[in-house]
DRENDO-1510 file (C-alpha; in Angstrom, 1 decimal, always signed):
<recs>
REC; n; res; u; v; w
REC; 1; SER; +6.5; -10.6; -4.0 .
REC; 2; VAL; +6.4; -12.2; -7.7 .
REC; 3; ALA; +7.3; -8.6; -8.4 .
REC; 4; LEU; +10.6; -8.4; -6.4 .
REC; 5; HIS; +11.9; -11.3; -7.8 .
REC; 6; TYR; +11.3; -10.4; -11.1 .
REC; 7; PHE; +13.8; -7.3; -10.3 .
REC; 8; SER; +16.7; -9.2; -7.7 .
REC; 9; GLN; +19.4; -10.4; -9.6 .
REC; 10; GLY; +19.8; -13.0; -6.4 .
REC; 11; SER; +16.4; -14.8; -8.3 .
REC; 12; ALA; +17.8; -15.2; -11.6 .
REC; 13; GLY; +17.5; -18.7; -12.5 .
REC; 14; LEU; +15.5; -19.5; -10.0 .
REC; 15; PHE; +11.9; -19.5; -11.9 .
REC; 16; HIS; +11.2; -19.5; -15.6 .
REC; 17; ARG; +7.7; -18.0; -15.6 .
REC; 18; GLY; +5.4; -15.3; -13.0 .
REC; 19; ILE; +2.4; -14.6; -12.0 .
REC; 20; ALA; +1.8; -11.2; -9.8 .
REC; 21; GLU; -1.3; -10.7; -8.5 .
REC; 22; SER; -1.9; -6.7; -7.6 .
REC; 23; PRO; +2.1; -6.0; -7.5 .
REC; 24; SER; +2.9; -2.8; -5.5 .
REC; 25; LEU; +5.1; -1.7; -7.8 .
REC; 26; ASN; +5.0; +2.2; -6.8 .
REC; 27; GLN; +5.6; +1.5; -3.1 .
REC; 28; ILE; +9.5; +1.9; -2.8 .
REC; 29; HIS; +11.0; +2.6; +0.5 .
REC; 30; THR; +14.9; +3.3; +1.2 .
REC; 31; LEU; +16.2; +1.1; +3.4 .
REC; 32; GLU; +16.3; +4.0; +6.1 .
REC; 33; GLN; +12.8; +4.4; +5.9 .
REC; 34; ALA; +12.0; +0.5; +6.3 .
REC; 35; LEU; +14.0; +0.8; +9.3 .
REC; 36; GLU; +12.2; +3.3; +10.8 .
REC; 37; ILE; +8.7; +1.7; +10.1 .
REC; 38; GLY; +9.8; -1.2; +11.6 .
REC; 39; SER; +11.1; +0.3; +14.5 .
REC; 40; ALA; +7.8; +1.9; +15.1 .
REC; 41; PHE; +6.2; -0.9; +14.8 .
REC; 42; ALA; +8.2; -2.8; +17.3 .
REC; 43; ALA; +7.6; +0.0; +19.4 .
REC; 44; LYS; +3.8; -0.6; +18.9 .
REC; 45; LEU; +4.6; -4.3; +20.4 .
REC; 46; LYS; +6.6; -3.0; +23.5 .
REC; 47; CYS; +9.7; -4.0; +21.7 .
REC; 48; SER; +13.2; -2.1; +21.7 .
REC; 49; GLY; +13.5; -1.9; +17.9 .
REC; 50; HIS; +13.5; -3.4; +14.3 .
REC; 51; ALA; +16.6; -5.8; +15.4 .
REC; 52; ASP; +14.7; -6.6; +18.5 .
REC; 53; LEU; +14.0; -10.5; +17.3 .
REC; 54; LYS; +13.7; -12.2; +20.8 .
REC; 55; CYS; +11.0; -9.6; +21.8 .
REC; 56; LEU; +9.1; -9.3; +18.5 .
REC; 57; ARG; +9.3; -13.5; +17.7 .
REC; 58; SER; +7.7; -13.5; +21.3 .
REC; 59; VAL; +4.5; -11.4; +20.7 .
REC; 60; ASP; +1.2; -13.5; +19.9 .
REC; 61; ALA; -0.7; -13.7; +16.4 .
REC; 62; ALA; -3.8; -11.6; +17.5 .
REC; 63; ALA; -1.5; -8.7; +18.8 .
REC; 64; LEU; +0.7; -8.7; +15.4 .
REC; 65; SER; -2.4; -8.9; +13.8 .
REC; 66; LYS; -4.0; -5.4; +15.7 .
REC; 67; ALA; -0.4; -3.8; +15.2 .
REC; 68; PHE; -0.7; -3.8; +11.6 .
REC; 69; GLU; -2.4; -1.1; +10.2 .
REC; 70; LEU; -2.4; +0.6; +6.8 .
REC; 71; PRO; -0.5; +2.4; +5.2 .
REC; 72; ASP; +2.6; +0.2; +6.2 .
REC; 73; ALA; +0.4; -3.1; +6.0 .
REC; 74; MET; +1.0; -2.8; +2.2 .
REC; 75; MET; +3.9; -4.1; +2.7 .
REC; 76; PRO; +6.4; -1.5; +0.2 .
REC; 77; ILE; +9.2; -3.1; -1.9 .
REC; 78; THR; +12.5; -1.8; +0.1 .
REC; 79; VAL; +15.9; -0.7; -2.3 .
REC; 80; ASP; +18.2; -2.7; +0.4 .
REC; 81; GLY; +21.3; -2.4; -1.9 .
REC; 82; ASP; +21.2; -6.8; -1.6 .
REC; 83; ILE; +18.0; -8.3; -2.5 .
REC; 84; LEU; +16.7; -4.7; -4.5 .
REC; 85; SER; +20.1; -3.2; -5.7 .
REC; 86; ALA; +18.1; +0.1; -7.4 .
REC; 87; HIS; +14.7; +1.2; -7.8 .
REC; 88; ILE; +12.8; -1.2; -10.0 .
REC; 89; TRP; +12.2; +1.6; -12.3 .
REC; 90; LYS; +15.6; +2.0; -13.1 .
REC; 91; LEU; +16.4; -1.5; -13.0 .
REC; 92; ALA; +14.0; -1.6; -15.7 .
REC; 93; ALA; +15.5; +1.0; -17.7 .
REC; 94; ASP; +18.8; -0.3; -17.6 .
REC; 95; GLY; +17.3; -3.8; -18.5 .
REC; 96; HIS; +18.1; -5.3; -15.5 .
REC; 97; PHE; +15.6; -8.0; -14.4 .
REC; 98; ASN; +14.9; -11.1; -15.0 .
REC; 99; ARG; +13.8; -12.2; -18.4 .
REC; 100; VAL; +11.0; -14.6; -18.0 .
REC; 101; PRO; +7.2; -14.4; -19.3 .
REC; 102; LEU; +5.4; -12.5; -16.6 .
REC; 103; ILE; +1.2; -12.2; -16.4 .
REC; 104; ILE; +0.2; -9.0; -14.3 .
REC; 105; GLY; -3.7; -9.6; -12.7 .
REC; 106; ASN; -5.4; -7.0; -10.6 .
REC; 107; ASN; -9.0; -7.2; -8.8 .
REC; 108; VAL; -12.2; -5.7; -9.6 .
REC; 109; ASP; -12.0; -2.8; -7.3 .
REC; 110; GLU; -8.4; -3.0; -6.7 .
REC; 111; THR; -7.8; +0.2; -4.8 .
REC; 112; GLY; -10.7; -0.6; -2.3 .
REC; 113; ILE; -8.1; -1.0; +0.6 .
REC; 114; ALA; -6.8; +2.7; +0.0 .
REC; 115; PHE; -10.0; +3.9; +0.8 .
REC; 116; MET; -11.4; +2.2; +3.7 .
REC; 117; SER; -12.3; +4.8; +6.3 .
REC; 118; PRO; -12.8; +3.4; +10.4 .
REC; 119; GLN; -15.3; +5.9; +10.4 .
REC; 120; GLY; -17.6; +3.9; +8.3 .
REC; 121; ALA; -19.3; +5.5; +5.2 .
REC; 122; ILE; -17.3; +8.1; +2.9 .
REC; 123; SER; -19.7; +10.9; +2.7 .
REC; 124; ALA; -19.9; +13.2; -0.6 .
REC; 125; ALA; -18.2; +16.4; +1.1 .
REC; 126; HIS; -15.1; +13.6; +1.9 .
REC; 127; ALA; -15.3; +12.0; -1.2 .
REC; 128; GLN; -15.1; +15.5; -3.1 .
REC; 129; CYS; -12.3; +16.7; -1.1 .
REC; 130; VAL; -10.3; +13.4; -1.6 .
REC; 131; ILE; -10.8; +14.0; -5.0 .
REC; 132; LYS; -10.0; +18.0; -5.5 .
REC; 133; LYS; -6.6; +17.3; -3.4 .
REC; 134; ALA; -6.0; +14.4; -5.7 .
REC; 135; PHE; -6.7; +16.2; -9.1 .
REC; 136; GLY; -6.9; +20.0; -8.2 .
REC; 137; ASP; -9.8; +22.5; -8.3 .
REC; 138; ALA; -10.2; +22.6; -11.9 .
REC; 139; PHE; -9.9; +19.3; -13.0 .
REC; 140; SER; -11.6; +17.3; -10.0 .
REC; 141; ARG; -14.6; +19.2; -11.5 .
REC; 142; ARG; -14.5; +17.0; -14.3 .
REC; 143; ILE; -13.6; +14.1; -12.6 .
REC; 144; MET; -16.9; +14.4; -10.8 .
REC; 145; ASP; -18.9; +14.6; -13.9 .
REC; 146; ILE; -17.7; +11.1; -15.4 .
REC; 147; TYR; -17.6; +9.5; -11.0 .
REC; 148; PRO; -20.7; +11.4; -9.5 .
REC; 149; VAL; -20.2; +11.7; -5.7 .
REC; 150; GLN; -23.9; +11.2; -4.1 .
REC; 151; GLU; -25.4; +13.5; -0.7 .
REC; 152; GLY; -26.2; +11.0; +1.8 .
REC; 153; ALA; -24.7; +8.0; +0.3 .
REC; 154; ASP; -21.6; +6.0; +1.3 .
REC; 155; ASN; -19.2; +7.2; -1.8 .
REC; 156; LEU; -16.2; +4.9; -1.3 .
REC; 157; GLN; -17.2; +3.1; -5.0 .
REC; 158; VAL; -16.7; +6.4; -6.4 .
REC; 159; LEU; -13.0; +6.6; -5.1 .
REC; 160; ILE; -12.1; +3.0; -5.8 .
REC; 161; ASP; -13.9; +3.4; -9.6 .
REC; 162; ILE; -11.5; +6.6; -10.2 .
REC; 163; SER; -8.4; +5.0; -8.5 .
REC; 164; SER; -8.6; +1.6; -10.3 .
REC; 165; ASP; -9.3; +3.0; -13.8 .
REC; 166; MET; -6.6; +5.5; -13.5 .
REC; 167; ILE; -3.5; +2.8; -12.0 .
REC; 168; TYR; -5.1; -0.3; -13.9 .
REC; 169; HIS; -7.3; +0.3; -16.5 .
REC; 170; CYS; -5.9; +3.4; -18.3 .
REC; 171; PRO; -3.1; +2.5; -21.1 .
</recs>
């Protein structure tokens, strides 16, 4: 990730500018969390753990792809003490980042992957539940006035619009 290199002191001097498309700067794991996720992923592939490289390297691409699921497929940044010495917000606040020009971009419907449902369409009840859990009962009514949920329709776009506007379009 370009964003990771931007905050890694080991990348200093290796690039002069960057373009980050959809950087996931809010998904940060500790090394312990990352190793736990790696071990769970290895177990899905019938390997003994994250360090079982011989087994992991022997798995074919189809099996790897099938085992690779959300949310772990989002590939969060890991504070490992080597490539990334601290949480990126702390590094930014302390001025510890590579000072090169950076362009950050995003796509229309950027957050759509977060709401993909294996059951198909997102019902009005499901969308309302997501909105209420995210914003609470009182504020969710105001949100649904701006982003109306429709009975009998797929409400995936409503959830995408809300989250994309919050994350990418608010000042």
